BAFI-3210 file (N, C-alpha, C; in Angstrom, 3 decimals, decimal comma, padded with zeros to 6 digits):
// residues 151
n [1|2|3|4|5|6|7|8|9|10|11|12|13|14|15|16|17|18|19|20|21|22|23|24|25|26|27|28|29|30|31|32|33|34|35|36|37|38|39|40|41|42|43|44|45|46|47|48|49|50|51|52|53|54|55|56|57|58|59|60|61|62|63|64|65|66|67|68|69|70|71|72|73|74|75|76|77|78|79|80|81|82|83|84|85|86|87|88|89|90|91|92|93|94|95|96|97|98|99|100|101|102|103|104|105|106|107|108|109|110|111|112|113|114|115|116|117|118|119|120|121|122|123|124|125|126|127|128|129|130|131|132|133|134|135|136|137|138|139|140|141|142|143|144|145|146|147|148|149|150|151]
n.u [-062,813|-062,090|-059,580|-058,175|-058,125|-056,559|-054,123|-053,488|-053,203|-050,969|-049,116|-048,999|-048,014|-045,479|-044,413|-044,351|-042,445|-040,167|-039,918|-039,373|-036,929|-035,341|-035,388|-033,997|-031,492|-030,717|-030,559|-028,393|-026,425|-026,336|-025,238|-022,706|-021,745|-021,715|-019,725|-017,532|-017,321|-016,594|-014,046|-012,747|-012,835|-011,181|-008,743|-008,368|-008,037|-005,708|-003,889|-003,928|-002,803|-000,248|000,959|001,134|002,164|003,029|004,529|006,426|009,696|012,287|014,886|016,600|014,337|013,549|011,485|011,355|010,049|007,590|008,570|009,041|009,642|011,054|011,248|009,289|007,139|006,996|006,091|003,603|001,316|000,387|-000,379|-002,471|-004,314|-004,947|-006,200|-008,560|-010,991|-010,306|-008,598|-010,379|-012,117|-010,403|-009,606|-011,765|-013,555|-011,165|-008,094|-004,740|-001,611|001,911|004,527|007,744|009,752|012,239|015,450|014,572|011,618|008,824|006,036|005,734|004,098|000,709|-000,938|-003,458|-006,614|-009,693|-011,916|-014,980|-017,392|-019,288|-019,067|-019,500|-017,739|-014,191|-011,467|-008,201|-005,144|-001,825|001,091|004,267|007,046|009,785|011,649|013,033|015,613|016,637|018,466|020,585|021,018|020,051|018,277|015,393|013,269|009,769|006,198|003,100|000,007|-003,208|-006,377|-009,684|-012,932|-016,344|-019,936]
n.v [121,319|119,909|121,002|119,993|117,254|117,250|118,245|116,173|114,052|114,928|114,954|112,170|111,154|112,325|111,066|108,426|108,636|109,344|107,034|105,092|106,092|105,897|103,079|102,143|103,322|102,112|099,493|099,566|100,303|098,004|096,185|097,312|097,069|094,287|093,634|094,920|093,407|090,944|091,584|092,217|089,722|088,297|089,595|088,921|086,125|086,052|087,236|085,367|083,219|084,186|084,254|081,657|079,366|076,887|077,140|079,159|080,599|080,016|080,600|079,550|080,015|082,523|084,229|084,768|087,346|087,195|084,871|081,624|078,334|075,887|073,135|072,746|073,480|071,378|069,387|070,175|069,534|066,969|067,471|069,285|067,658|065,813|067,412|068,680|069,983|071,916|073,594|074,333|075,922|078,063|078,945|078,741|078,869|078,755|079,117|078,477|079,128|078,661|080,174|080,167|082,849|084,031|082,662|080,879|080,180|078,769|076,728|075,937|074,726|073,774|074,952|074,977|073,972|074,494|075,407|077,123|075,647|077,012|080,302|083,776|085,828|086,326|086,954|087,935|087,851|088,806|087,987|088,982|086,940|085,469|082,625|080,068|077,755|075,348|073,314|073,999|076,470|078,830|081,607|082,397|084,261|084,632|084,293|084,335|083,273|084,061|083,090|083,890|082,685|083,542|083,474]
n.w [-192,923|-195,229|-195,620|-193,439|-194,005|-196,336|-195,309|-193,516|-195,387|-196,894|-194,826|-194,148|-196,555|-196,608|-194,327|-195,236|-197,341|-195,822|-194,273|-196,267|-197,270|-194,933|-194,505|-196,767|-196,326|-193,906|-194,743|-196,535|-194,733|-193,172|-194,967|-195,308|-192,703|-192,469|-194,326|-193,140|-190,781|-191,890|-192,885|-190,479|-189,250|-190,999|-190,541|-187,874|-188,042|-189,591|-187,807|-185,697|-187,024|-187,598|-185,106|-184,138|-181,759|-182,439|-184,698|-184,441|-184,463|-182,164|-179,825|-177,133|-175,546|-176,480|-178,539|-182,010|-183,908|-186,540|-187,827|-189,101|-188,237|-190,184|-189,676|-187,726|-189,255|-191,057|-189,370|-188,432|-189,900|-189,199|-186,581|-186,924|-188,281|-186,272|-184,406|-185,470|-184,810|-182,908|-184,435|-186,422|-184,977|-184,552|-187,148|-188,871|-191,950|-194,083|-195,985|-195,607|-196,717|-197,112|-198,664|-200,177|-201,174|-201,649|-201,462|-203,397|-205,365|-204,284|-203,251|-199,986|-197,994|-197,348|-194,860|-193,591|-194,766|-195,416|-197,263|-198,204|-200,335|-201,887|-201,978|-201,165|-200,845|-200,780|-198,843|-199,050|-197,392|-197,291|-195,625|-194,865|-194,068|-192,243|-192,998|-191,234|-191,348|-189,306|-189,630|-191,369|-190,401|-191,693|-193,076|-195,030|-197,251|-197,114|-197,705|-196,054|-196,968|-196,333|-196,829|-196,457|-196,421|-196,990|-196,719]
ca.u [-062,721|-061,328|-058,203|-057,598|-057,873|-055,423|-052,926|-053,185|-052,729|-049,595|-048,307|-048,771|-047,145|-044,125|-043,993|-044,031|-041,159|-039,112|-039,772|-038,697|-035,545|-034,676|-035,199|-032,920|-030,227|-030,358|-030,176|-027,031|-025,556|-026,190|-024,274|-021,379|-021,354|-021,413|-018,426|-016,531|-017,154|-015,837|-012,652|-012,217|-012,632|-009,998|-007,575|-008,218|-007,477|-004,324|-003,087|-003,788|-001,883|001,097|001,516|000,974|003,379|003,448|005,384|007,352|011,127|012,736|016,222|016,735|013,049|013,321|010,727|011,642|008,799|007,364|009,499|008,490|010,637|010,681|011,042|007,967|006,173|006,852|005,403|002,307|000,178|-000,143|-001,022|-003,751|-005,227|-005,388|-006,985|-009,309|-012,028|-009,630|-008,119|-011,546|-012,582|-009,476|-009,447|-013,044|-013,454|-010,049|-006,964|-003,505|-000,461|003,190|005,357|009,064|009,902|013,647|016,120|013,814|010,187|008,111|005,028|006,285|003,084|-000,657|-001,054|-004,854|-007,382|-011,127|-012,679|-016,393|-017,572|-019,990|-018,825|-019,828|-016,553|-012,930|-010,545|-006,842|-004,169|-000,450|001,917|005,671|007,633|011,116|011,632|014,301|015,961|017,597|019,473|021,762|021,048|019,885|016,951|014,939|012,124|008,550|004,926|001,991|-001,211|-004,397|-007,603|-010,854|-014,128|-017,590|-021,142]
ca.v [119,874|119,479|121,409|119,053|115,995|117,478|118,348|114,817|113,265|115,369|114,495|110,733|110,935|112,655|109,998|107,256|108,905|109,268|105,620|104,421|106,561|105,315|101,637|101,964|103,688|101,096|098,298|099,748|100,273|096,610|095,574|097,846|096,467|092,880|093,609|095,275|092,246|089,932|092,028|092,065|088,294|087,915|090,113|088,119|084,827|086,289|087,459|084,089|082,396|084,744|084,034|080,270|078,882|075,652|077,458|080,249|080,366|080,414|080,168|079,709|080,570|083,866|084,068|085,717|087,794|086,948|083,838|080,273|077,269|074,942|071,796|072,771|073,551|070,026|068,524|070,693|068,956|065,872|068,066|069,858|066,552|065,196|068,387|069,446|070,825|073,070|074,498|074,893|077,034|079,179|079,421|078,706|078,478|079,498|078,368|079,137|078,535|079,303|080,124|080,781|083,790|084,251|082,657|080,078|080,445|077,497|076,600|075,026|073,932|074,242|074,789|074,698|074,058|074,212|076,474|076,911|075,311|078,140|081,465|085,042|086,686|085,751|088,007|087,404|088,650|088,343|088,380|088,650|086,198|084,909|081,169|079,657|076,344|075,113|072,318|074,685|077,771|079,877|082,203|082,791|085,161|083,987|084,970|083,506|083,729|083,682|083,338|083,655|082,577|083,814|083,388]
ca.w [-192,871|-196,405|-195,402|-192,473|-194,718|-197,248|-194,478|-193,049|-196,528|-197,172|-193,705|-194,275|-197,724|-196,148|-193,415|-196,071|-197,998|-194,811|-193,916|-197,395|-197,263|-193,768|-194,690|-197,749|-195,688|-192,917|-195,499|-197,038|-193,561|-192,769|-195,903|-194,971|-191,433|-192,737|-194,994|-192,132|-189,902|-192,633|-192,902|-189,125|-189,038|-191,773|-189,829|-186,654|-188,435|-190,018|-186,604|-184,992|-187,787|-187,474|-183,776|-183,693|-181,087|-183,085|-185,843|-184,181|-184,249|-180,836|-179,435|-175,690|-175,120|-177,002|-179,778|-183,084|-184,513|-187,964|-188,267|-189,062|-188,218|-191,240|-189,101|-187,101|-190,352|-191,597|-188,406|-187,978|-190,624|-188,379|-185,400|-187,355|-188,576|-185,018|-183,639|-186,467|-184,204|-182,293|-185,472|-187,104|-184,139|-184,724|-188,515|-189,568|-193,354|-194,662|-196,548|-195,210|-197,400|-196,864|-199,867|-200,127|-202,281|-201,932|-202,754|-204,354|-205,384|-204,204|-202,198|-198,994|-197,297|-197,126|-193,419|-193,247|-196,003|-195,262|-197,924|-198,520|-201,745|-202,495|-201,139|-201,811|-200,841|-200,333|-198,449|-199,060|-196,663|-197,458|-194,488|-195,093|-192,956|-192,382|-192,877|-190,637|-191,463|-188,224|-190,006|-191,895|-189,724|-192,698|-193,224|-196,358|-197,192|-197,581|-197,494|-195,596|-197,641|-195,560|-197,585|-195,612|-197,238|-196,276|-197,548]
c.u [-061,877|-059,853|-057,496|-057,258|-056,671|-054,122|-052,529|-052,647|-051,284|-048,661|-047,989|-047,893|-045,693|-043,580|-043,598|-042,698|-039,989|-038,866|-039,033|-037,221|-034,757|-034,420|-034,098|-031,564|-029,799|-029,962|-028,761|-026,036|-025,332|-025,199|-022,853|-020,868|-020,989|-020,033|-017,300|-016,269|-016,376|-014,357|-012,010|-011,953|-011,384|-008,721|-007,308|-007,592|-006,022|-003,415|-002,880|-002,771|-000,446|001,755|001,263|002,249|003,897|004,434|006,509|008,788|011,474|014,134|016,403|015,519|012,833|012,696|011,123|010,328|008,773|008,353|008,827|009,638|010,204|010,518|009,676|006,871|005,932|006,038|003,986|001,119|-000,439|-000,883|-002,395|-004,757|-005,769|-006,325|-007,805|-010,317|-011,414|-009,197|-009,268|-012,122|-011,691|-009,551|-010,711|-012,882|-012,357|-009,032|-005,715|-002,348|000,783|004,071|006,709|009,212|011,368|014,481|015,413|012,359|009,483|007,064|005,530|005,221|001,730|-000,938|-002,459|-005,682|-008,811|-011,935|-014,159|-016,507|-018,263|-019,847|-019,146|-018,631|-015,351|-011,980|-009,162|-005,921|-002,794|000,395|003,361|006,278|009,064|011,002|013,003|014,471|017,013|018,672|020,745|021,887|020,979|018,441|016,656|013,690|010,905|007,338|003,900|000,734|-002,407|-005,618|-008,794|-012,096|-015,359|-018,757|-021,763]
c.v [119,355|119,840|120,450|117,739|116,143|117,553|116,978|113,936|113,624|114,875|113,000|110,402|111,243|111,582|108,751|107,455|108,800|107,816|104,851|104,812|105,919|103,822|101,348|102,273|102,631|099,793|098,405|099,760|098,842|095,886|096,033|097,216|094,995|092,752|093,949|094,108|091,140|090,303|091,893|090,604|087,813|088,395|089,296|086,761|084,988|086,510|086,169|083,200|082,878|084,387|082,624|079,802|077,579|075,897|078,438|079,774|080,810|079,852|080,533|080,463|082,030|083,715|085,162|086,055|087,513|085,947|082,479|079,285|076,203|073,517|071,690|072,801|072,170|069,126|068,956|070,073|067,789|066,406|068,623|068,754|065,913|066,107|069,277|070,403|072,086|074,076|075,064|076,056|078,254|079,797|079,389|078,210|079,315|078,535|079,162|078,404|079,350|079,070|080,756|081,655|083,979|083,353|081,810|080,501|079,090|077,557|075,547|074,136|074,610|073,920|074,347|074,892|073,583|075,323|076,108|076,575|076,444|079,332|082,740|085,995|085,919|086,912|087,392|088,386|088,022|088,884|088,000|087,999|085,801|083,407|080,717|078,153|076,040|074,087|072,973|076,114|078,939|080,345|082,441|083,636|084,453|084,842|083,936|084,093|083,171|084,092|082,955|083,728|082,886|083,749|084,731]
c.w [-194,031|-196,232|-194,442|-193,142|-195,649|-196,444|-193,960|-194,178|-196,864|-196,066|-193,833|-195,484|-197,344|-195,201|-194,207|-196,788|-197,014|-194,419|-195,016|-197,426|-196,119|-193,958|-195,709|-197,127|-194,677|-193,601|-196,036|-195,886|-193,074|-193,676|-195,593|-193,681|-191,615|-193,393|-194,012|-191,189|-190,590|-192,680|-191,520|-188,797|-189,783|-191,088|-188,571|-186,974|-188,861|-188,804|-185,824|-185,694|-187,619|-186,143|-183,247|-182,992|-181,703|-184,221|-185,533|-183,989|-182,834|-180,595|-177,975|-175,139|-175,491|-178,383|-180,764|-183,775|-186,014|-188,543|-188,116|-189,152|-189,221|-190,719|-188,417|-188,157|-190,954|-190,662|-188,085|-188,708|-189,855|-187,158|-185,770|-187,666|-187,312|-184,229|-184,562|-185,854|-183,594|-183,361|-186,307|-186,307|-184,313|-186,113|-189,354|-191,006|-194,008|-195,257|-196,211|-195,883|-197,078|-198,081|-199,588|-201,361|-202,662|-201,042|-203,808|-204,305|-205,404|-203,100|-201,225|-198,372|-197,364|-195,666|-193,011|-194,503|-195,781|-195,932|-198,041|-200,001|-202,497|-201,558|-201,913|-201,814|-200,308|-200,059|-198,313|-198,341|-196,844|-196,313|-194,795|-193,852|-193,287|-192,154|-192,387|-190,783|-190,400|-188,580|-190,539|-191,357|-190,718|-192,722|-194,695|-196,178|-197,761|-197,332|-197,035|-196,213|-196,865|-196,380|-196,709|-196,485|-196,392|-197,258|-197,718]
res [x|x|x|x|x|x|x|x|x|x|x|x|x|x|x|x|x|x|x|x|x|x|x|x|x|x|x|x|x|x|x|x|x|x|x|x|x|x|x|x|x|x|x|x|x|x|x|x|x|x|x|x|x|x|x|x|x|x|x|x|x|x|x|x|x|x|x|x|x|x|x|x|x|x|x|x|x|x|x|x|x|x|x|x|x|x|x|x|x|x|x|x|x|x|x|x|x|x|x|x|x|x|x|x|x|x|x|x|x|x|x|x|x|x|x|x|x|x|x|x|x|x|x|x|x|x|x|x|x|x|x|x|x|x|x|x|x|x|x|x|x|x|x|x|x|x|x|x|x|x|x]
***
């Protein structure tokens, strides 16, 4: 009888250790999965921003990849203000800026700006782009900075 009680006690102690180990491992896996989802969300927002038809360069209905028309860029701020809900659904809590790097260095526009006031992480994605000025038919080099905030 005493041997049975000792075997059961050892068995339950082992079960408790396995349960503690499993709960710690699943907790760390949940953190890793949460971080992966935040990165996937940031990539999704960066891709949506790169392929906005409101900004893309086109000539005779042929779209140029990774190109932003500067005239369209100047006009999009009014469009975003009028359709805030639509763009919030697309970009969530993020900040999207477009900077020219060559030949001049300057910030051209803040495309979208809805950051969280208190955030736990910020993921920044830099996308190289071509900036086309249709007035003088010249290109310059720029970068689109997509910052995604999460709690």
